[in-house]
N, C-alpha and C positions, 0 to 999 in steps of 0.2 A: 245471484251466483252461489252455487250452492258451496258448504265449505264440508272437508270431510278431514279425518286425521291422517289419514293413510289413501292414497293412490296405488293400485298394487298392477301393473302393465303385463298382459299376456295371462290367460287363463288356463296353461298347460297346469299338468300335476303340481310344480313350483310353485305356479300363482295362485291356484286354487286352494294349497294348502296354507300357504302364507296369509291370504284375505279369511281364510278360516281361524286360522290362530288367533289373527288381530282382532278381527270379531268377537271371538271367544273371550278375549282380554278386555272388551268394552270399550273396542275403537268403532269408531264409523268409517267405513271403508268403500271405495270406488274399485272394482275390479272390471278392468277393460279389456275387451278383444277383438282383435283386428277381423277374425274371422265368422261366418253367422252363427256359430254354435261355440258354447265354452268345451275345455277337454283339451285343445291342442292334439300331439300324437297319441295321447290316449283313446282318442275317439276313433270306434271302428266305423267302417264305410260298408254299405251293402250292395252286393252286385248280384241279380236275378235274387234277392230274397235272401242271398247267402251273409252272415257276418265275416267280413274281413278285417283283420289287424293291421293297423298301419303303423304305430311305432311303439307299442306295449306286447309283447310275446310272452315273458316269461321272467319272474326274477328270485332272487333271492330273499332272505331275511324273514322269511314267517315262523323260523323255528322258535321255541321258546325262547322268551327275553331278548328275541332278536332285534335289529332296530327297527325293521320294518314292521314287527307286531308292535311294538311301544311308540313309533308314530301313531300308527291307526288306532290304539287305544285311546292316547292323547286326543286326537280328532274325534273321538266317539263315533267313528265308522267300522271296526274290527268286526262287528257282527253283520254288516252286510256286505263284505269281501269273502267269498269263500275260496281258498287255495286248491288246487289239485295237483297233489305232490306228484313228481316225476319220479316213477320208480328206478332200480340200479340198470336193469336190463333195456330202459326204456332212454336210458341217456347216453349215447354212445359216440364213438370216435372213430373213423374209419381212415386210414391213411392210403389213399388209393395205390402209392406206387406198387404196394405189396399187398395189398388187400387187406392189412393186418386191422383188426378191431379191437377194442377196448372199450369197457361198461366202466362208468364213473356211477357209483351207488350214493345212498342217502345217507347223510352226516360226515362229520369231519375227521372223525376216528376212522370211521370204516373205509373213507375216502383214502386217507393215507397207507390204510393197511391193504385196501387192493392195488396202492400201487407195490406196496412192497410185495404183494404176490405176484404181480406182474414182473417186477424186476427186483429178485430176490438178492442178487448182487451190486444193489446201490441201495442198501441200508442206510450206510452213512449220510449219504447225500440226499435220501428222501424225508431221513430224521430230521437233518438240518433245515431243509427247505418249510416243512410242517411247523417246525419248533420258529422258525424267523417268521412265517406268516401270522399266528398265532401271536407271537411277540409285539408285532408293529400293531395288530387290532387293538391289543391291552395296553399299549402306549399311545393310542391316538384317541385323545380326550371326546373329540365329536361326536366318535360312536356312543357316548352314552348322553342320553337326554338330560340327565340331571347336571352333566359338568361341558356342556358345549360351550363356546364362545367365540368370536368371531376372531378372535387371534390365533393364528394357525401354530399350533405348538410343532415346529419340526425336528422331525429327527433323523438319526444318521442315516436310515434307510429312504429318507427324502432324495437323497443325494445320489443313488444308486441304482443303475437301471434292471429292469429284471434280467435281462440279457447277461450284466457282468455276474449277477448272483448266481444264475444257472451255470454260466460258462468255469465260474470256479467250484461249484459242486459237482459237476461230473460232465464227462466226454459222451455220455449218452444221448445222442438226438433225437431219438425215439421217446426217450423221459423226457427232455427237455420240451418236445411238442405237445405232451400231454399236460404238461405243468402250465404252456401256455396258452393253452385251449381258451381259456377264458378272457383272452386278450380281443377274442370275437365281441365281448363284451362292453368292450370301452372303446375298442375300434383304432387301437395305437399300438404299432409295433415294439414287440419286447426290447428292443435297443433304444427306445425314446421313452417309456412308461418307467416311472419310478419302481423300483420294488413296493416302496410302500403304497402306492394307489393300486399297484395291482392287487398286493394282498389284502387292502379295505373292498376291493370289489370283490375279490375271489373269496373271500372265508365265508360269507353268507350264500354265496352260491355253492361251496364245498358242504356246508351244514344242510341245505335242502334247495333244491328247484322246484319253483312251481308255476304252473299256469294258474289262471282266476277264473272261475265261471262267468261267462260273458265278459271277458276280458277288461280293455280300459273303460268299456260301457260300464260298468258295476263300479268301479272308481266315481264316475263322473255325475252316475246317478247318487251315489252316497254323499257327494259333495255338495250336489243341487239340495237334496234335503235337508242337511245340516247349514247350509250357508243360509238358506231361507229362514233360520231360525234367530239371525242375528242383526246389525243394523249395515247391512252389506247390498250395497246397490251394484247391479252386473250391469254392463252396456255391451253388448255384442255391436260388432262391424264399426267397432269406435278406435280410435289410438290418439295419442299425444304430437301435434303437430308443432308446438313451440312452447318451451319457457320461457316465459315473460316476468318482467318486473323483479329484476333480480338485482339483489343488494345485499351486501358482504357475504356473496356466494350462494345466495339463499335467494330459490325460486319462490316468489310470490305468487303466481297466477301460471295454470297450466292451460293451453288452448287446445281443444280437441279438434278432430278432422270434422266434425258438425256444427264448427262454427262455435259451439257451447264454451265458455270456459270456467274453469273452477279452483277453489283454492284448497289446499292441503297442506299439512305440515311435511309431510314426506310424501315421497314418490320412490317406490321400488320397480325396477324393471327385472322380470323374469324371463325377457327373450334375448335371441344371440347378442352377444357384445356388440357385433359391427351393424347392427341395426341400433343400439342403443346410441353409440356414436354419430350416426344418423339425426338423432334428437338432439341432442345437447349442443349448446351453443356455441360454435369453435372458438369463439374469443375467450372462453373462458375455460378451455383446455390446453395444456401445455405439448407443446412438439413430442416430447417424449412419451406423452402418456397415448398421444394418437398413433405415435409408431409403435408402441407396444401392443396397442390393439390390432392395427392393422396387420401387424405381425403373426397372428395366431393363426394358427393352419387348422383346416377342417380333419376332424377322424375320419376313417372311410364310411362309405354308404352301403348302399344295398341295392342292387335290381333284384326286384320282389316279383313273384309270379304264386298268384292265387288259383286255385282247383278244387273240386270235390272228386270222389270216388262215387261215381250211380252206382244205384242198386245192391247199396251197401247194406251186408247183413254183418252186425259185428259180431266180432268173437269175443271170447273173453279176455285174451289181450290185447283186444282193439278200446278197452272200456275205459284206459286212463290215456293221457297225454304224450308224446313223446319228442325227442329230441336226436337227430341225427345229423353230426358234424361230420362233412366229408372233407379232408384235406389231402391235395394232390399229394404233398409231401410234407416232412415235420420242419421246414423252416417258416415259421411264422411270419418273420420278418420280409422274407420274401413275397410271402403270399399278402403283405399289406404294404406293398410298392407298389405306386402307380405305374411306374416302369416293367414292371412283370407283365410279362405277356403269356403265361402257361395259365394252365385250367385254374379258374378261382376257385378259394374256398368257398364252400356253400353249406347252407345250415337248413335241412328239412325240418319242418315241425308239423306233428299231426294231432288233431283233435276233435272232437266232436262237438256239433253245435246242433241244436233242435230249431228247425226252421217249419212255420206251418206244421207243427205238430209229427216231425219225422224227424230221425236223426239222420243227418250227414257228416261222412269222413270230411274234412276241412285239412287241404294240404296247403302250407305257405313255405316256399323256399326264399330264401336268401341268399343272393349270391353277392362277394365283395364286391364292390365298383369303387370307382371316384370319378370326380367332376371333370377330369381329363377325359373321361371315356365320353361326354356328352356335350365337350366345349364348344365344338363348332355347330351346335344347335340352339346354344345358351340364350340368342338374342329371340328365337322363334316363340309362337305363340301356343298355348294350349290347342289342340282342335285343329291348329295349322302347321303341324310340324312337317316338314318337307319328306320325300319319298325316300334319302338316305336314312332318315333317323326311322321311318318305319321298317327297312330293312334292318336296321340296327337291332331293334327290338325283336323282330323274327327271329334272328340267330341266336339271341342271346334267348329267346325262350325255349326254341327248338334244342340248343344246347343241355337247359337245364332239365328239361323234360326226358331228354335221354337218360340223365344222371339218375332221375327219380326213379325212371325204370329199370334201371340198373340195380338199386338199390330194392326197389319193389316191383320186381317183373310180374307179380299178380295183379298190379294194377293196370297193367298199358292198354287191355281193353275197354275197362270202365271210366277211367280217368278224364274228367271234362274241364277244359281251360274254362276259368272264369274270367279272369283282370291281370294284368301285369304292370307294375310301373318301373320306370328309372330313377335315376338323384333327379331328372328335370321334373318328373312327376312330383315327387316328394318337394321338391325345392318351392314348385308354386302352392301345392295344397297346404304346407305349412308355413307358409311366408320365410322361408330360411334364406339366407344369402347364398346356401350350396348345397342346400339339398341331403348333407352329412346325416347319419345317424346318432351321434352322440354330441352334437355339436362339435366345439373347438377340443383339438388334440389336448388332452391330460401330460403335458410333455415335463420331461424333467429338469428342474430349476426353472420351470415358467411360474411368474406370478398371474393368477388367471385375475380377471374381471368380478371381483366379489366385495360387497361391505361399503362403506360409502364410497362417494366416488368426489372427483375434484369440486362439485357445487356439494354442498355441504348437505343439504336436504335431499340427495337422491343417491339412491342405493342400487345394488348389483345382486341377483343371486341366479338360482336357473342350475342346469344341469351342467351347463359350462364353467360355474362358480368353484363348486367344491369337487364333486366326483360325477362321474355320467350317469345315465339311467335312471330309472324311478326313485330307487333308495337316494343316490347322492342327490337328485333332484329336491328332493323332500327335505333331507338333512339341511340343504342350503337354505331352507325357509325355515327350518327350526332354529339355525343359528341368527339368521337377520332378524326373526321374531323375538328371539330375547334381547336384543340390541334396542330393538323399537319399544319395547313394551318397558324393558327397563331389569335388569338381574335379578334383585330380592322379587318383585312383584312375579316373574316370571319362574323362577324355580321353585316358589310356591305351589304356581300353577302347574305345573310337569308334576310335582310331587302327589296334588291333591288328585291328578287326573291319572297317575300311575299308582295310587294307592301306596304309597310310601313317603 
């Protein structure tokens, strides 16, 4: 029976980060992945030779001394990740109700200046909003790798919603809609997200938005290379089925689906909270704990469409990626409500990829969706979905393509559909309970599943723990790593890696 210091369950960006951090600190680690390959939603898939992104499309945090840049430096993979920054004219919002268009520039100061240019009569509101966002991030200890801790330092802005703040600052619905733009990057209504968490996600995106050359595959390659240099075993198609020999609320033995049994001092789950609940022995969990986890709601999901522009001859303006956000109106609360029956919010991403030594213009369209849209087929199997489901997919594809062609009429005769995916597709592909894009909703006043669980040597991390997205998922692993390694050793490690 093999003995490890730590087992890390789930090999998405959070699991890979934590396994590497622990390995770099001399721990013997077992990294488990339920799928055939590691990477989770970071992994691209290929259709007709075209690389298509699953869950990672763009991120903030690449600016100098930004949290993502620091984390990649500590992990020793920053030189293997090449950001491709998105220019002002290529990060655009269009409100379809009147076809008004707004550009988002590169830089926090520049973004604020652009909002003042668009809304000169709203200077007080804009100044206050951006000052509050900056203040939240300055007060958030976890955004500084040298000072992070498992204990959350709650601030006043954790107890007030984005909606409340914006409504106090201005009556201008157009301005409120633009300042809520990045709610699409955490998938929660402005009325439900705390202003603090909105700020923590948005600040890095205001500073810079970037795609990454080769997408999530670049991260997976970099992690694989680094993981190989440490005492880290990786098992795919493997997961824990039983926590056994529990004594004084400490698991003594972990049983895998393969029948193998392993020993470990600790186990960290980086998977969905409800999936964790399925593994932990019920008799060691209080009713309050079970009810808390069961009450977590999914964030929004997406219906995704993937295609290419055939016979593509790149122009100068096509050499960089673009993000076009199409919002039917300025009300982001309505756009993220499952009961809303109007035109969904849609994000159209364009980027170049090299396939067989030829450049392709790849288009990914992400339209807001909810599990309620596909609930009637939830028990059907992939490849055996009924005709009604195929009709649903066809209608959504047709509607999305109409909106793409309205935005880019020059692509109407050259666009080729490659694939499409509903929330059921993502549910099965990512072993997710609901196929949501960002795990659970990060709701105001909610205590997420993070850190030590009722069983003392079992922990939780991941994108549902601290903040959604790649930055939040990695950050949860850095915080958990500090607890597992020990404060003093970890601080020394971080300072050495960052050169300070």
